[in-house]
C-alpha positions as CSV (number, residue, x, y, z in Angstrom):
1,M,-111.4,20.9,-101.5
2,T,-113.0,19.0,-104.4
3,R,-110.9,16.1,-106.3
4,S,-111.6,18.7,-109.5
5,S,-110.2,21.7,-107.8
6,S,-106.9,23.2,-109.3
7,R,-104.5,25.6,-107.1
8,S,-102.6,28.3,-109.0
9,I,-99.3,29.1,-106.9
10,D,-97.8,32.8,-106.2
11,L,-94.2,31.6,-106.6
12,A,-92.5,35.0,-105.6
13,K,-94.5,34.7,-102.1
14,A,-94.6,30.8,-102.0
15,R,-92.0,28.6,-99.3
16,I,-90.4,25.7,-101.4
17,L,-89.3,22.7,-100.1
18,V,-86.6,20.6,-102.5
19,T,-86.1,17.7,-102.1
20,N,-84.8,14.4,-104.2
21,D,-83.3,10.6,-104.2
22,D,-80.1,10.7,-105.2
23,G,-78.6,12.7,-102.1
24,I,-77.9,16.2,-100.4
25,N,-74.5,16.5,-102.8
26,A,-76.2,15.5,-105.9
27,P,-75.4,17.9,-109.0
28,G,-79.4,17.5,-110.0
29,L,-80.1,18.8,-106.3
30,K,-78.2,21.9,-106.3
31,L,-79.6,22.4,-109.9
32,L,-82.9,22.5,-108.8
33,E,-82.1,24.3,-105.5
34,K,-80.6,27.3,-107.8
35,I,-84.2,27.2,-110.2
36,A,-85.9,27.1,-107.2
37,K,-84.1,30.1,-105.6
38,G,-84.5,32.0,-108.9
39,L,-88.8,31.5,-108.4
40,S,-89.0,32.2,-104.9
41,R,-86.8,33.9,-102.0
42,D,-87.6,30.9,-99.2
43,V,-86.7,27.7,-100.3
44,W,-85.7,25.5,-97.7
45,V,-83.5,21.8,-98.7
46,V,-84.3,18.6,-97.1
47,A,-82.5,15.7,-99.1
48,P,-81.2,12.1,-98.0
49,E,-77.9,12.1,-96.7
50,A,-77.2,9.2,-99.1
51,E,-78.4,8.3,-102.6
52,Q,-81.8,6.6,-102.6
53,S,-82.7,5.5,-106.0
54,G,-84.8,3.0,-106.5
55,A,-86.5,3.5,-102.7
56,G,-89.8,4.0,-104.1
57,H,-92.6,5.1,-101.4
58,S,-90.6,3.1,-98.4
59,L,-90.6,4.6,-95.2
60,T,-87.8,3.8,-92.2
61,L,-89.7,2.5,-89.8
62,R,-87.2,-0.2,-87.5
63,R,-84.3,2.4,-86.9
64,P,-84.3,6.3,-85.5
65,L,-83.5,9.3,-88.2
66,Q,-80.9,11.3,-87.9
67,V,-80.9,15.1,-89.1
68,R,-78.3,16.8,-90.4
69,R,-78.5,20.5,-90.2
70,I,-76.2,22.0,-93.1
71,S,-77.1,25.6,-92.9
72,S,-80.3,27.4,-91.7
73,R,-82.5,26.3,-94.5
74,R,-80.4,23.3,-95.7
75,F,-80.7,19.8,-94.1
76,A,-79.8,15.9,-94.6
77,V,-81.7,12.8,-93.2
78,D,-80.1,9.6,-93.4
79,G,-83.2,8.1,-94.7
80,T,-85.5,7.6,-97.8
81,P,-87.0,10.5,-100.1
82,T,-90.5,9.9,-98.2
83,D,-89.1,10.4,-95.0
84,C,-87.4,13.8,-96.1
85,V,-90.9,15.1,-96.8
86,L,-92.4,13.8,-93.7
87,V,-89.4,15.0,-91.7
88,A,-89.5,18.2,-93.1
89,L,-92.7,19.0,-92.8
90,S,-93.3,17.6,-89.0
91,H,-89.3,18.6,-87.3
92,I,-87.9,21.4,-89.8
93,M,-90.6,23.8,-91.4
94,T,-93.0,23.4,-88.6
95,Q,-93.8,27.3,-88.5
96,R,-95.2,26.9,-92.0
97,A,-95.8,24.4,-94.3
98,P,-94.5,24.7,-98.1
99,D,-96.8,25.7,-100.8
100,L,-94.8,23.6,-103.2
101,V,-92.2,20.8,-103.3
102,L,-89.8,20.3,-106.4
103,S,-88.4,16.7,-106.1
104,G,-85.1,16.2,-108.1
105,I,-83.9,16.9,-110.5
106,N,-82.8,13.3,-111.1
107,R,-79.9,11.6,-112.7
108,G,-81.8,9.5,-115.0
109,A,-85.3,9.2,-116.5
110,N,-88.6,8.7,-114.1
111,L,-90.6,7.4,-117.3
112,G,-93.4,4.5,-117.7
113,E,-92.9,1.6,-115.0
114,D,-90.2,3.8,-113.5
115,V,-92.6,5.5,-111.4
116,T,-93.2,3.1,-109.2
117,Y,-89.4,2.3,-108.4
118,S,-88.9,6.1,-108.1
119,G,-87.5,7.8,-105.1
120,T,-87.9,11.1,-106.9
121,I,-91.6,10.5,-107.5
122,A,-92.2,9.1,-104.2
123,A,-91.1,12.4,-102.2
124,A,-93.5,14.0,-105.2
125,L,-96.5,11.9,-103.8
126,E,-95.6,11.8,-100.4
127,A,-95.9,15.6,-100.8
128,T,-99.0,15.4,-102.7
129,L,-100.7,13.0,-100.3
130,L,-100.0,15.7,-97.7
131,R,-101.9,17.8,-99.8
132,I,-98.9,19.9,-101.0
133,P,-98.3,20.5,-104.7
134,A,-95.5,18.7,-106.2
135,I,-93.4,18.3,-109.0
136,A,-91.1,15.9,-110.0
137,L,-87.9,16.6,-112.2
138,S,-85.8,14.2,-114.1
139,Q,-83.1,14.5,-116.5
140,L,-82.3,11.7,-119.1
141,R,-79.0,10.4,-119.5
142,S,-76.6,8.4,-121.6
143,G,-74.5,6.4,-120.0
144,A,-73.5,6.9,-116.2
145,T,-71.9,10.5,-117.0
146,S,-73.3,11.7,-119.7
147,V,-76.3,13.9,-118.8
148,H,-77.3,17.1,-120.0
149,W,-77.8,19.4,-117.2
150,Q,-77.6,22.4,-119.1
151,T,-81.3,21.3,-120.6
152,S,-83.0,21.4,-117.4
153,E,-81.4,24.3,-116.1
154,Q,-83.0,26.1,-119.2
155,H,-86.2,24.5,-119.4
156,A,-87.0,24.1,-116.1
157,P,-88.0,27.5,-114.7
158,G,-90.5,28.2,-117.4
159,I,-91.9,24.7,-116.8
160,I,-92.4,25.2,-113.5
161,R,-93.9,28.9,-113.4
162,K,-96.5,27.8,-116.2
163,L,-97.5,25.0,-114.0
164,A,-97.6,26.9,-110.9
165,A,-99.9,29.4,-112.5
166,I,-102.4,27.1,-114.0
167,G,-102.8,24.8,-111.0
168,W,-103.8,21.3,-110.9
169,P,-106.0,19.2,-108.8
170,E,-104.9,18.1,-105.0
171,D,-104.6,14.2,-105.4
172,V,-102.5,14.7,-108.5
173,L,-98.2,15.0,-108.9
174,M,-96.7,16.3,-112.1
175,N,-94.2,14.2,-113.7
176,V,-91.3,15.9,-115.8
177,N,-89.0,14.5,-117.7
178,F,-86.1,16.2,-120.0
179,P,-84.8,14.5,-123.3
180,N,-81.5,13.6,-123.9
181,V,-80.8,16.6,-126.0
182,L,-78.8,19.7,-125.7
183,P,-81.1,22.6,-124.8
184,D,-81.4,24.3,-128.2
185,A,-82.4,20.9,-129.6
186,V,-85.8,20.1,-127.4
187,T,-88.6,20.2,-129.8
188,G,-90.8,21.5,-127.5
189,V,-93.4,20.3,-124.2
190,R,-95.6,17.4,-124.6
191,L,-98.4,16.4,-122.0
192,A,-98.1,12.9,-122.2
193,R,-99.8,9.8,-120.2
194,Q,-97.7,7.2,-118.6
195,G,-96.3,4.8,-121.0
196,R,-95.3,1.2,-120.8
197,R,-91.7,-0.4,-121.8
198,V,-91.8,-3.5,-124.2
199,A,-89.1,-5.3,-122.1
200,G,-88.4,-5.4,-118.4
201,I,-85.7,-4.4,-116.2
202,E,-82.2,-6.2,-117.1
203,V,-80.6,-8.9,-114.1
204,V,-77.3,-9.3,-115.1
205,P,-75.2,-12.5,-113.8
206,M,-71.6,-11.7,-113.0
207,T,-68.6,-13.0,-111.4
208,D,-66.8,-11.2,-108.7
209,P,-62.4,-11.1,-108.7
210,V,-62.6,-13.8,-106.7
211,G,-64.8,-16.0,-109.2
212,R,-68.1,-15.5,-106.9
213,S,-71.0,-15.0,-109.1
214,Y,-74.0,-12.9,-108.3
215,L,-76.3,-10.4,-109.7
216,W,-76.8,-6.9,-110.7
217,I,-80.2,-5.4,-111.7
218,G,-79.8,-3.1,-114.6
219,D,-81.6,-0.9,-116.4
220,F,-84.9,-1.4,-118.5
221,S,-83.5,-3.2,-121.9
222,S,-85.4,-1.3,-124.1
223,D,-87.7,1.8,-125.1
224,E,-87.9,1.5,-128.8
225,A,-91.4,0.6,-129.3
226,A,-93.1,3.1,-127.1
227,A,-96.3,4.0,-128.1
228,A,-97.5,7.2,-129.4
229,K,-99.1,10.3,-126.6
230,T,-96.5,8.3,-123.7
231,D,-93.6,10.0,-122.1
232,L,-91.6,7.5,-123.4
233,A,-92.6,8.3,-127.2
234,A,-92.1,12.2,-126.1
235,V,-88.6,12.2,-125.0
236,R,-87.6,9.7,-127.5
237,D,-88.7,12.8,-130.2
238,G,-86.7,15.1,-128.2
239,A,-89.6,16.9,-126.1
240,I,-90.4,17.5,-122.5
241,A,-92.9,14.8,-121.2
242,V,-95.0,16.6,-118.7
243,T,-97.4,14.0,-116.7
244,P,-100.1,14.6,-114.4
245,L,-100.2,11.0,-112.2
246,H,-102.9,10.7,-109.9
247,V,-102.5,9.2,-106.5
248,D,-105.5,6.5,-106.4
249,L,-104.6,3.3,-108.3
250,T,-107.9,2.1,-108.7
251,D,-108.8,1.0,-112.3
252,E,-112.3,2.2,-112.8
253,R,-112.6,-0.4,-115.4
254,A,-112.3,-3.4,-113.6
255,L,-114.1,-2.2,-110.9
256,K,-117.5,-1.9,-112.8
257,A,-116.4,-5.2,-114.7
258,L,-115.9,-6.8,-111.3
259,A,-119.4,-5.5,-109.6
260,S,-121.6,-8.0,-111.0
261,H,-119.6,-11.0,-109.6
262,F,-119.5,-9.3,-105.5
263,P,-123.2,-8.2,-105.4
């Protein structure tokens, strides 16, 4: 299969693996499982036992993993999202691999630089490296508790169906972000490139109850100057951002520029 080839997916016959980085009990996972079961009868869930936000594309290498069977097609793994995909394919779904991996729905954005930190993206990336089509889905939020899950619930099925019908290259994963608005306020679906924020992650100094200082890694401080046609700009305008992410991180411009210096 060439890099330019695209694979459509017959969802009615598809085996779907659902995973995430927020953990097996996360509301976004339960919602995505519900959505997946509306698309196919063959849905499996393999997710982290505990929250793994910010785990990135990490593996558990220095201790054994435990797998807890919750039901016939629902499992929790005490590891990272990447571990979950590997365990699902090598240990749980051995009779038949999934035709599609859905990761999420993350409680919060995976935009711009988020994709390098995100366990949600990492699970989809691992599936893609194993040549299984994957979609990462995230719901923007305001604060810790204000999440418009109904926006994802209403719009995610149609986007998944459309992407599955179209197909995409085997070395690409699809990153979908739902804006922080109510379902009827969504302004559309916008194809967008990965953006770049104007400021980095906050590191906040704080003090515990007995006066000891510590640091808390927070959130990105600003998205306000997002460039046009980016994922950041799309969700700022109330649109659903769909971004194809390539597994090859090579920068072709730099490669060509350096060629004459390393003949």
